[in-house]
N, C-alpha and C positions, 0 to 999 in steps of 0.2 A: 427683735428685743429680748428674745427667750434667755439670753445669757445674763440679763439685768434683773436678777430675782429681787433685789432691795426695791427697785422701781416697781416692780410689779405688785409687791407687797403694800408698799405706800398709796399706789393708785387705788387697791382694793380698800384701804382704809379712808382714803380721802373722797371717793366717789360718793359715798352715802352722805357725807357732810356736805358736801356741794349740792347734791339733790336736795336735802333739807332745807339748806340756805335758799335755793332757787324757789322751792315751795312757800317758804316764808315770805320771800319777796313777792311772789304771786298773789298769795291771799292776804298779806298785810299791805298790799299797795293800794288798797281802796281807801285806807285811812291815813297812809303817810307816803312820804317820796318812794317811787318804785312802781311796780305793776308789772304788766303783761311783757312790755319790751325787754326790761332788765331781767326778768325772771326766765324769759325765752333764752335769752343770751347765756345766762349762767346754766341752765338745764343743758343746753347744746354744748357748752363748753365741758361739762362732765362726760358727755357722750363722746366727744371729740378727743378728750384725754384718753378715754377708754380705747378708742380707734388707734390712737398713737402708740400707746403702750402694749396692746394685746393684738394689733394687726387689724387690717381693715376688712379682712375676710370674716374675722370673727365679730366685728362691729356690724358688718351686714347681715351676719345672721340675727342679731339682736333688733336692727331696724334697717331695713333695706332702703334703696332709693324709692322704691314703689310706695313703701310705708310712709316715708316721710313726706311724699307728694300728697298721700291721702290725708295725714294729720295737717298739712298745709291747707288743703282744701277745706277740711273741717272747720278750721280755725277761721278762715275767710267766710265761709258759710254761716257760721255762729255770729260773727260781727254783723254780717248783712241782714240775717234773720231778726236780730235785735233792732236793728235800724228800721227795718220794714215794719216790724211789730208795732212801733210807735205809730206808724201810719195807719196801720189797720184798726188801730184802738182809737183813731180820730185825732192824733197829734201830728207832730212833725218827725222827720227822720231822726232817729237817736234820741227821741224825747222820752226819758227815763220815768218821768213822773207817773206815767200811765201803767207801768209794769207791775205795780203793786196795789194793795188797798189803800195806802197813804202815799203822798209823795215821797216821804223819806224811805219807805220800804222799796218804792218803786227805784229811787235813785241807787240804793244800795245792790238791788238786784241787777239793775242795767250795768252799772259799772262793774259788778263782779263778771257778769257774762261777756261784756266787752273785753275786759282785761284777760279773761280766759282765752277767748279768740284770739286776742293779740299774742298772747304767749304761746299759743300753738303754732302760729304761723310763723312768728319770728325764729322759735326754736327748730322748726322744721327747715325754714329756708337757710338757717345757719348750718345744719347738718348737710343739706343739699349743696351748699357752697363748698363745704369741705370734700365732698364726695367728687365734685366737679374738679377740684385741684388736684385730686388723687389720681395719678395716671397708672401707677403699680402699687403693689402692696408695700407697705412700710415695714 
C-alpha cells in the first residue's frame, strides 16, 4: 500500500475521528443507546484500518497479539471484579446499588465499569480475529 499516498493521508485524518467517536460511544453509552460492545467494535475498526493501510507489521508494533490478549483479559477481569464486588458488599452478582454512597451513584459507577470492561474485551477480540485471518503481510 505504499504507492497509495492519498489513502495513507486520508487514513491518518480519519483514524482520530473514528477513535473520538468510539470514545464518545463508550462514555455516553451509560445514558443512551450504545456502550461497551459498540465502542469496542468502533475502536477496533480504526486499528484494523490502520493495519490494512500501513501493513500488519507496523500495526503489530502498535499492538501485538500478546498486548491484545492482555487487554482482553483485563476487560474480562474488570467485568468479573465488578460482579463479585456486589457479592462482597452483601448483595448479588452485578448488583450496582452497593458500589456508591447512594444507589444512583452505585448504578452509574457499576455501569461505567462494566461497559469499560466490555469495550476492552470486545475491541481486543476484534483485533485478535483480524490477526487470526492474516496469514501474511498486507
